[in-house]
MARVO-237461 format. One record per residue (C-alpha): x, y, z. Coordinates in nm, 4 decimals. Example, Ala and Ser with C-alpha at 12.3 -4.5 7.8 and 13.67 -1.06 7.14 Angstrom:
BEGIN
px; py; pz
1.2300; -0.4500; 0.7800
1.3670; -0.1060; 0.7140
END
This chain:
BEGIN
px; py; pz
3.0373; -3.3628; 4.1679
2.8447; -3.0802; 4.3601
2.7436; -3.3391; 4.6237
3.1023; -3.4636; 4.6575
3.2459; -3.1207; 4.6911
3.0038; -3.0298; 4.9550
3.0618; -3.3403; 5.1489
3.4345; -3.2984; 5.1204
3.3998; -2.9556; 5.2626
3.1836; -3.0664; 5.5410
3.4188; -3.3550; 5.6300
3.7231; -3.1113; 5.6596
3.5650; -2.8567; 5.8984
3.7119; -2.8281; 6.2397
3.4660; -2.6588; 6.4708
3.7101; -2.4656; 6.6939
3.4923; -2.1904; 6.8335
3.7527; -2.0914; 7.0987
4.0257; -2.0312; 6.8616
3.7841; -1.8264; 6.6428
3.6996; -1.6018; 6.9332
4.0923; -1.5472; 7.0086
4.2245; -1.5022; 6.6625
4.2372; -1.1586; 6.4800
3.9928; -1.0779; 6.2003
4.2323; -1.1863; 5.9385
4.4434; -1.4902; 6.0171
4.5989; -1.7920; 5.8501
4.5662; -2.1399; 6.0114
4.5213; -2.4928; 5.9134
4.1709; -2.5169; 6.0399
3.8512; -2.3047; 6.0222
3.5012; -2.3459; 6.1479
3.3484; -2.2477; 5.8044
3.4492; -2.2678; 5.4436
3.3677; -2.0765; 5.1309
3.4538; -2.2117; 4.7817
3.4316; -1.9786; 4.5051
3.3892; -2.1546; 4.1612
3.4938; -1.8968; 3.9061
3.4843; -2.1426; 3.6228
3.1105; -2.2015; 3.6881
2.9398; -1.8746; 3.5871
2.5685; -1.8166; 3.6591
2.4854; -1.5049; 3.4578
2.5788; -1.1407; 3.4480
2.4355; -0.9473; 3.7469
2.1860; -0.7085; 3.5890
2.2177; -0.3405; 3.7003
1.8394; -0.3247; 3.7763
1.8816; -0.5803; 4.0426
1.9895; -0.2559; 4.2315
1.6557; -0.0727; 4.1334
1.4339; 0.1350; 4.3757
1.0601; 0.2150; 4.4146
0.8828; 0.5408; 4.4722
0.5144; 0.5629; 4.5537
0.2993; 0.8466; 4.6747
0.2908; 0.6928; 5.0120
0.3429; 0.8816; 5.3454
0.6527; 1.0984; 5.3161
0.8128; 0.9267; 5.0202
0.7338; 1.1998; 4.7588
0.6248; 1.4998; 4.9609
0.9110; 1.6148; 5.1711
1.1167; 1.3079; 5.0910
1.1788; 1.3615; 4.7194
0.9865; 1.6760; 4.6475
1.0320; 1.9945; 4.8467
0.9535; 2.2435; 4.5746
1.1580; 2.5020; 4.3922
1.0915; 2.7700; 4.6434
1.1892; 2.5582; 4.9567
1.4682; 2.6732; 5.1854
1.5883; 2.3055; 5.1723
1.8635; 2.2828; 4.9008
1.7067; 2.1422; 4.5908
1.7467; 2.0752; 4.2104
1.4210; 2.2182; 4.0577
1.2230; 2.1073; 4.3572
1.3888; 1.7805; 4.4232
1.5937; 1.7420; 4.7400
1.9471; 1.7879; 4.6711
2.0873; 1.5671; 4.9374
1.8838; 1.2790; 4.8048
2.0011; 1.3348; 4.4497
2.3638; 1.3761; 4.5407
2.3640; 1.0491; 4.7444
2.1547; 0.8354; 4.5263
2.3784; 0.9150; 4.2273
2.6757; 0.7557; 4.4091
2.4874; 0.4157; 4.3937
2.4545; 0.4141; 4.0130
2.0907; 0.3062; 4.0564
1.9072; 0.0882; 3.8008
1.5432; 0.1358; 3.7412
1.3098; 0.3394; 3.9673
0.9540; 0.2201; 3.9756
0.6745; 0.4799; 3.9975
0.3905; 0.5789; 4.1039
0.3167; 0.2682; 4.3084
0.2201; 0.0315; 4.4424
-0.1426; 0.0554; 4.5379
-0.1399; 0.4233; 4.4678
-0.1016; 0.3447; 4.0986
-0.4191; 0.1513; 4.1014
-0.6198; 0.4730; 4.1404
-0.3942; 0.7045; 3.9641
-0.4701; 0.9041; 3.6439
-0.1339; 1.0256; 3.4920
-0.3098; 1.3210; 3.3303
-0.3600; 1.4782; 3.6734
0.0167; 1.5129; 3.7261
0.1081; 1.7238; 3.4157
0.0958; 2.0772; 3.3186
0.1015; 2.3973; 3.5280
0.1108; 2.2846; 3.8952
-0.1327; 2.5485; 4.0121
-0.3918; 2.4026; 3.7795
-0.3443; 2.0360; 3.8689
-0.6300; 1.8742; 4.0572
-0.6264; 1.7651; 4.4141
-0.7221; 1.3980; 4.4762
-0.7710; 1.1876; 4.7811
-0.4659; 0.9631; 4.8143
-0.5179; 0.5834; 4.8056
-0.3776; 0.5511; 5.1616
-0.6012; 0.8059; 5.3154
-0.7987; 0.5737; 5.5375
-0.5074; 0.3669; 5.6545
-0.5529; 0.2523; 6.0189
-0.3171; 0.0996; 6.2582
-0.2575; 0.1159; 6.6352
-0.0012; 0.3743; 6.7081
0.0109; 0.7161; 6.8970
-0.0509; 0.8927; 6.5736
-0.3319; 0.8146; 6.3478
-0.2876; 0.8719; 5.9730
-0.6685; 0.8555; 5.9265
-0.7051; 1.1630; 6.1503
-0.4863; 1.3876; 5.9424
-0.6916; 1.6955; 5.8487
-0.5026; 1.7855; 5.5217
-0.1576; 1.7835; 5.3680
-0.0212; 1.6430; 5.0333
0.0572; 1.3070; 5.2022
-0.3198; 1.2471; 5.2356
-0.4776; 1.4726; 4.9795
-0.2632; 1.4314; 4.6645
-0.1573; 1.7749; 4.5137
-0.0149; 1.6120; 4.2060
0.2727; 1.8609; 4.2149
0.5029; 1.5684; 4.1493
0.3979; 1.3787; 3.8376
0.5360; 1.2108; 3.5227
0.7719; 1.4892; 3.4031
0.9060; 1.5516; 3.7618
0.9662; 1.1881; 3.8204
1.1462; 1.1319; 3.4782
1.3601; 1.4515; 3.5497
1.4560; 1.2912; 3.8947
1.5508; 0.9708; 3.7277
1.7744; 1.1571; 3.4811
1.9382; 1.3481; 3.7673
2.0422; 1.0218; 3.9429
2.1173; 0.8248; 3.6244
1.8320; 0.5706; 3.6590
1.5867; 0.4435; 3.4108
1.2157; 0.5255; 3.4841
0.9707; 0.2318; 3.5291
0.6040; 0.3379; 3.5093
0.3242; 0.1283; 3.6624
-0.0024; 0.1706; 3.4499
-0.3379; 0.1659; 3.6286
-0.5310; -0.1375; 3.5180
-0.7922; -0.1262; 3.7874
-0.9641; 0.2041; 3.7338
-0.8476; 0.3398; 3.3994
-0.8815; 0.1720; 3.0565
-0.6561; 0.0725; 2.7753
-0.6702; 0.4089; 2.6010
-0.5496; 0.5999; 2.9105
-0.2507; 0.3681; 2.9172
-0.1758; 0.4156; 2.5483
-0.1990; 0.7892; 2.5873
0.0550; 0.7835; 2.8574
0.2837; 0.5802; 2.6203
0.2213; 0.8485; 2.3643
0.2885; 1.1426; 2.6016
0.6150; 0.9844; 2.7061
0.7683; 0.8402; 2.3962
0.6182; 1.0018; 2.0866
0.8443; 1.2595; 1.9052
0.7615; 1.6138; 1.9803
0.4560; 1.7620; 1.8099
0.3931; 1.4366; 1.6198
0.0765; 1.3725; 1.8212
-0.1694; 1.5647; 2.0409
-0.0058; 1.4215; 2.3657
0.3547; 1.4645; 2.2494
0.2656; 1.8257; 2.1644
0.1356; 1.8558; 2.5167
0.4663; 1.7286; 2.6600
0.6564; 1.9812; 2.4489
0.4314; 2.2601; 2.5814
0.5144; 2.1436; 2.9243
0.8814; 2.1998; 2.8655
0.9906; 1.8514; 2.7557
1.0474; 1.8607; 2.3759
1.2501; 1.5398; 2.3774
1.0679; 1.2099; 2.4336
1.1169; 1.0496; 2.7888
1.1873; 0.7205; 2.6093
1.0439; 0.5035; 2.8845
1.0892; 0.1353; 2.8184
0.9757; -0.0260; 3.1379
0.6081; -0.0423; 3.2018
0.4187; -0.2339; 3.4672
0.0869; -0.3690; 3.3456
-0.1136; -0.3248; 3.6601
0.0085; -0.3689; 4.0241
-0.0800; -0.6416; 4.2771
-0.3803; -0.7367; 4.0596
-0.4607; -1.0168; 4.2887
-0.5328; -0.7426; 4.5643
-0.5546; -0.3644; 4.5528
-0.4974; -0.3751; 4.1852
-0.8408; -0.5161; 4.1106
-0.9027; -0.8368; 4.3123
-0.8671; -1.0256; 3.9960
-0.8426; -1.4082; 3.9648
-0.5203; -1.5077; 3.7749
-0.7300; -1.6036; 3.4717
-0.9074; -1.2635; 3.4718
-0.5768; -1.0870; 3.4995
-0.4380; -1.2831; 3.2087
-0.7253; -1.1564; 2.9925
-0.6614; -0.8000; 3.1001
-0.2993; -0.8319; 3.0332
-0.3658; -0.9503; 2.6805
-0.6056; -0.6647; 2.6313
-0.3678; -0.4015; 2.7639
-0.0759; -0.5227; 2.5688
-0.2419; -0.5952; 2.2182
-0.0879; -0.3826; 1.9416
0.0884; -0.1308; 2.1607
0.2682; 0.1484; 1.9577
0.6389; 0.1764; 2.0591
0.7437; 0.5099; 1.8854
1.0786; 0.3508; 1.8316
1.1328; 0.2652; 2.2001
1.1684; -0.1045; 2.2893
0.9005; -0.1717; 2.5511
0.9834; -0.3972; 2.8406
0.6491; -0.4973; 2.9970
0.6185; -0.6268; 3.3631
0.3382; -0.8497; 3.4548
0.1701; -0.8131; 3.8087
0.3090; -1.1339; 3.9557
0.2281; -1.3315; 4.2719
0.1863; -1.2353; 4.6250
0.4693; -1.4258; 4.7976
0.4228; -1.8112; 4.7526
0.1110; -1.7990; 4.5435
0.2405; -2.0395; 4.2782
-0.1207; -2.0884; 4.1564
-0.1125; -1.7189; 4.0475
0.1847; -1.7694; 3.8372
0.0617; -2.1023; 3.6862
-0.2867; -1.9874; 3.6074
-0.1613; -1.6555; 3.4545
0.0849; -1.8266; 3.2185
-0.1889; -2.0792; 3.1262
-0.4088; -1.7696; 3.0379
-0.1398; -1.6272; 2.8149
-0.0854; -1.9714; 2.6487
-0.4469; -1.9818; 2.5414
-0.3539; -1.7390; 2.2688
-0.0306; -1.8965; 2.1672
0.3465; -1.8708; 2.2614
0.3588; -1.5043; 2.1081
0.1742; -1.3764; 2.4146
0.4657; -1.4807; 2.6373
0.7047; -1.2946; 2.4106
0.5289; -0.9679; 2.5179
0.6421; -1.0294; 2.8683
0.9840; -0.8998; 2.9933
0.9486; -0.9570; 3.3595
0.7165; -1.1294; 3.6052
0.6693; -0.9286; 3.9190
0.7066; -1.0874; 4.2495
0.6189; -0.9147; 4.5847
0.7259; -1.0426; 4.9282
0.7733; -0.8506; 5.2534
0.9257; -1.0319; 5.5481
0.7307; -0.8124; 5.7905
0.8278; -0.7471; 6.1473
0.8299; -0.9095; 6.4868
0.6985; -0.8606; 6.8410
0.5613; -0.5120; 6.8830
0.6545; -0.4397; 6.5111
0.8755; -0.1544; 6.6129
1.1897; -0.1120; 6.4052
1.4471; -0.1089; 6.6848
1.2596; -0.3087; 6.9554
1.3272; -0.6831; 6.9334
1.4820; -0.9663; 7.1237
1.7746; -1.1789; 6.9981
1.5168; -1.4578; 6.9047
1.3196; -1.1904; 6.7104
1.6425; -1.0871; 6.5381
1.6880; -1.4253; 6.4101
1.3106; -1.4834; 6.3291
1.2950; -1.1958; 6.0981
1.6171; -1.2945; 5.9233
1.4921; -1.6408; 5.8691
1.1651; -1.5058; 5.7275
1.3627; -1.2963; 5.4877
1.5601; -1.5993; 5.3702
1.2356; -1.7277; 5.2327
1.2890; -1.5197; 4.9323
1.5299; -1.7784; 4.7908
1.2595; -2.0611; 4.7759
1.0056; -1.8110; 4.6279
1.2471; -1.7282; 4.3388
1.3129; -2.0989; 4.2775
0.9428; -2.2106; 4.3072
0.8030; -1.9336; 4.0691
1.0893; -1.9913; 3.8265
1.0109; -2.3591; 3.8123
0.6433; -2.2879; 3.7289
0.7363; -2.0279; 3.4758
0.9479; -2.2849; 3.2999
0.6539; -2.5102; 3.2363
0.5199; -2.2527; 2.9864
0.8447; -2.0617; 2.8910
1.0777; -2.3352; 2.7878
1.3182; -2.0841; 2.6353
1.3292; -1.8832; 2.9478
1.2623; -1.5633; 2.7880
1.0678; -1.4127; 3.0888
1.2730; -1.3302; 3.3945
1.1659; -1.2354; 3.7526
1.1214; -0.8759; 3.8524
1.1088; -0.8626; 4.2378
0.9795; -0.5173; 4.2300
0.8671; -0.5015; 4.6088
1.0563; -0.6442; 4.8780
1.1911; -0.5721; 5.2401
1.0982; -0.5719; 5.6101
0.7984; -0.3739; 5.7155
0.7722; -0.2218; 6.0641
0.5472; 0.0556; 6.2253
0.6642; 0.4122; 6.2041
0.8917; 0.5538; 6.4593
0.7060; 0.7321; 6.7551
0.8908; 1.0529; 6.6822
0.7806; 1.0695; 6.3262
0.4759; 1.2934; 6.2366
0.1525; 1.1106; 6.1564
0.1670; 1.1998; 5.7814
0.4840; 1.0096; 5.7358
0.3057; 0.6788; 5.7173
0.5400; 0.3687; 5.7975
0.8425; 0.5923; 5.8322
1.1246; 0.4737; 6.0509
1.5077; 0.4729; 6.0423
1.6286; 0.1152; 5.9789
1.8532; -0.0865; 6.2020
2.1422; -0.3271; 6.1709
1.8898; -0.5987; 6.1404
1.7323; -0.4287; 5.8249
2.0824; -0.3988; 5.6878
2.1369; -0.7725; 5.7027
1.8106; -0.8251; 5.5439
1.9176; -0.6110; 5.2539
2.2388; -0.8000; 5.2104
2.0612; -1.1423; 5.2380
1.8220; -1.0320; 4.9472
2.0863; -0.8908; 4.7275
2.3000; -1.2120; 4.7735
1.9899; -1.4222; 4.6782
1.9254; -1.2237; 4.3745
2.2877; -1.2615; 4.2751
2.2887; -1.6311; 4.3312
2.0068; -1.6408; 4.0980
2.1375; -1.3876; 3.8368
2.0145; -1.6204; 3.5638
1.6523; -1.5683; 3.6951
1.6316; -1.2209; 3.8515
1.6709; -0.9114; 3.6261
1.5165; -0.6460; 3.8592
1.4534; -0.5982; 4.2201
1.3224; -0.2948; 4.4012
1.3017; -0.2481; 4.7776
1.0147; -0.0540; 4.9111
1.0567; 0.2255; 4.9390
1.3368; 0.4692; 4.8480
1.3045; 0.7278; 5.1120
1.1112; 0.7614; 5.4516
0.8937; 0.4612; 5.4307
0.9318; 0.0880; 5.4912
1.2704; -0.0487; 5.3841
1.4183; 0.2793; 5.2839
1.7732; 0.3891; 5.1978
1.7057; 0.7500; 5.3209
1.5332; 0.9165; 5.6006
1.4319; 1.2951; 5.5852
1.2207; 1.5387; 5.7661
1.2188; 1.8992; 5.6504
1.5915; 2.0094; 5.6475
1.7074; 1.6884; 5.8246
1.8493; 1.4051; 5.6132
2.0452; 1.0803; 5.6909
2.1475; 0.7622; 5.5199
2.0059; 0.4379; 5.6643
2.2019; 0.1195; 5.7135
2.0337; -0.0147; 5.3927
2.2054; 0.2669; 5.1975
2.5376; 0.1408; 5.3230
2.4692; -0.2161; 5.2100
2.3756; -0.1054; 4.8666
2.7040; 0.0983; 4.8476
2.9019; -0.2072; 4.9719
2.7478; -0.4388; 4.7026
2.8028; -0.2087; 4.4076
3.1100; -0.3904; 4.2569
2.8704; -0.6893; 4.1925
2.6763; -0.4687; 3.9454
2.7353; -0.5821; 3.5807
2.9927; -0.8396; 3.7086
2.9283; -1.2139; 3.6433
2.7885; -1.4127; 3.9331
2.9668; -1.7391; 4.0019
2.8602; -2.0424; 4.1891
2.9798; -2.0296; 4.5532
2.9587; -2.2857; 4.8236
2.9116; -2.1782; 5.1890
2.9613; -2.4491; 5.4510
2.8980; -2.3244; 5.8148
2.7348; -2.4380; 6.1314
2.3686; -2.3336; 6.1638
2.2466; -2.0803; 6.4252
1.9658; -2.2162; 6.6532
1.6808; -1.9958; 6.7955
1.3261; -2.0168; 6.9092
1.0286; -1.8517; 6.7453
0.6574; -1.8158; 6.8456
0.4080; -2.0106; 6.6634
0.0410; -1.9056; 6.6004
-0.0611; -2.0082; 6.9495
0.2359; -1.8060; 7.1015
0.4224; -2.1223; 7.1916
0.8016; -2.1342; 7.1544
0.9233; -2.3800; 6.8874
1.2882; -2.4529; 6.7815
1.4202; -2.3033; 6.4583
1.7514; -2.2425; 6.2807
1.9151; -2.0419; 6.0198
2.2346; -2.0889; 5.8160
2.5415; -1.9496; 5.9955
2.7022; -1.7815; 5.6929
2.5870; -1.7140; 5.3442
2.6428; -1.4775; 5.0409
2.7403; -1.4571; 4.6853
3.0375; -1.3911; 4.4613
3.0991; -1.2474; 4.1319
3.4045; -1.1923; 3.8947
3.5000; -0.8919; 3.6813
3.8394; -0.9276; 3.5203
4.0898; -1.0145; 3.7939
3.8691; -0.9025; 4.0685
3.6526; -1.1402; 4.2669
3.3896; -0.9754; 4.4924
3.2617; -1.1873; 4.7851
2.9745; -1.0610; 5.0062
2.8426; -1.2388; 5.3022
2.6089; -1.2087; 5.5935
2.6873; -1.3601; 5.9421
2.3659; -1.3624; 6.1217
2.4976; -1.4867; 6.4500
2.4327; -1.2061; 6.7056
2.7275; -1.3059; 6.9184
2.9854; -1.5320; 6.7545
3.2240; -1.4539; 6.4599
3.2811; -1.7021; 6.1775
3.6430; -1.7987; 6.1171
3.6118; -1.9063; 5.7478
3.8670; -2.0498; 5.5029
3.8172; -1.9007; 5.1589
3.9280; -2.0730; 4.8424
3.9026; -1.9612; 4.4780
3.8942; -2.2732; 4.2706
4.1480; -2.2480; 3.9820
4.3109; -1.9160; 4.0864
4.5456; -1.7687; 4.3476
4.4474; -1.4707; 4.5756
4.7254; -1.2025; 4.5610
4.5714; -0.9324; 4.7553
4.2452; -0.8595; 4.9571
4.0545; -0.5918; 5.1279
3.7472; -0.5986; 5.3426
3.4609; -0.3476; 5.4172
3.2435; -0.4380; 5.7114
2.9080; -0.3064; 5.8482
2.8488; -0.4284; 6.2073
2.7957; -0.3189; 6.5723
2.8227; -0.4460; 6.9159
2.4641; -0.3441; 6.9584
2.2254; -0.5412; 6.7251
1.9767; -0.2537; 6.7480
2.2219; 0.0029; 6.6201
2.0923; 0.2602; 6.3690
2.1391; 0.6137; 6.2303
1.9387; 0.9075; 6.3643
1.9085; 1.2797; 6.3051
2.0995; 1.3220; 6.6247
2.3585; 1.0765; 6.5472
2.3682; 1.0397; 6.1586
2.6852; 0.8321; 6.1497
2.6163; 0.5971; 6.4292
2.6338; 0.2974; 6.1984
2.8640; 0.2954; 5.9076
3.0822; 0.0403; 5.7289
3.4577; 0.0356; 5.7941
3.7454; -0.0621; 5.5773
4.0021; -0.3440; 5.6864
4.3175; -0.4666; 5.5398
4.3567; -0.8356; 5.4803
4.7145; -0.9855; 5.4573
4.7817; -1.2713; 5.2227
5.0585; -1.5072; 5.3288
5.3057; -1.6506; 5.0768
5.1536; -1.9800; 4.9683
4.9055; -1.9691; 5.2596
4.5218; -2.0062; 5.2563
4.3013; -1.7007; 5.3434
4.1255; -1.7497; 5.6647
3.8943; -1.4539; 5.7408
3.6943; -1.4038; 6.0523
3.3510; -1.2670; 5.9717
3.2231; -1.0425; 6.2535
2.9104; -1.1289; 6.4442
2.5848; -0.9661; 6.3183
2.7591; -0.8226; 5.9993
2.7502; -0.7688; 5.6358
3.0955; -0.8088; 5.4721
3.2554; -0.7330; 5.1308
3.5611; -0.8971; 5.0483
3.7458; -0.7626; 4.7411
3.9914; -1.0474; 4.6169
4.2456; -0.9837; 4.3479
4.3535; -1.2903; 4.1796
4.6418; -1.4116; 3.9590
END
């Protein structure tokens, strides 16, 4: 029946590009170049709030000057945490926030980050020797908290930050350079009732009588690389050792395994085989299986410098996330027939070099562009199309580095285009994802192969996801075509659309971005959508856009 429906839709398409260019954004006609069919009677699963998670690592300007400015700072703050960040992040109703890394976690001792700040030790940051070709060299920094970790922001400050914005803390344990006892004592410090144990008494002495009640714990990070260079069999042994007989202190523990690097299905298969050696109960300990994938950059790897072909190239690379989710899910099912373990994509995003006007200490800091916004929309749509498989996702990072939602320097602060995509997609949160068919002409482009030769490639012309909550259907879609709109007929199987509204993020310039000088250069705009009596909804998706349609049904 699925094949029949798709063939029917394909057969009914009328490719009238000229009409699409002339018609207004919301029109009603007998033909359209693309079609979307929303199947509200074919639910996938509830879209977990933690799909809208985030990630904080002691990397570049993420923590120091990004999140933490200090209580005595002239920058407005809540107990040392940047006020503008808290106020804006709260609006997104964030899920979990992962901390303290990333590779930083693989050298971190949580005990360094508690107690009186003036007595906390200074350590060399994991990223201190980072080298890359730019005009500013991070390795040459003489000092500063971004390179020499002051530990002024630690466990208590992070959990307090999570409470400020309404998120759940997700702590990544150091499996490479600290032993099981250190991990168990961190659990004790966070979750044991006050004064019940030595470490819970220490927490109370530090001003936190009530337990932090941390449920989410990562057992290592990138254990195939910076987290220990383990083989999957070796990591399976370490995971069993770290998770054997953990005290819970009445807090349900949700353990996240250090999953694969991109498409390494052998890592997934051999790890699950290693757990199975000790019986099925080992798999029961695992809540989520971490997956990391960065789509990288293109050309000179500068965030806002790319050709039209490079625009498409990076979008197509980002689209690979869908096959990664499907491939690893299939392997996990060979060992977890009951599907108890879900995917936690706790590092994802594009990754460019830092902007030329950013100080050297702000490693990999840049203000994202419209291209990064489309990448965000593509990822969130993929996770929602696979809501039965993915229960957590965390772009790297929250602020100032890589695929961030915020950009800050001293008293300057802006929202990036990624922030606006997260805001647009919020109605999906906790709604039920439903199967949705997108039929559209592909976009053709050329990319460079390993020998720098141009080869033909293509990407779908329109894709997205849909969810239902009561009588409201939310449809989000990405049109990757840099020049052409997509006139699209939208049907809801088994229901009638009675009203609709649109919110659109787009620009005539595919390099558009926000900056400290022009903080509102790229923002979404609301549009009205008219519904004709007995007519079909035909909506024109703008070129180079992320769109949310709110459809109220009878």
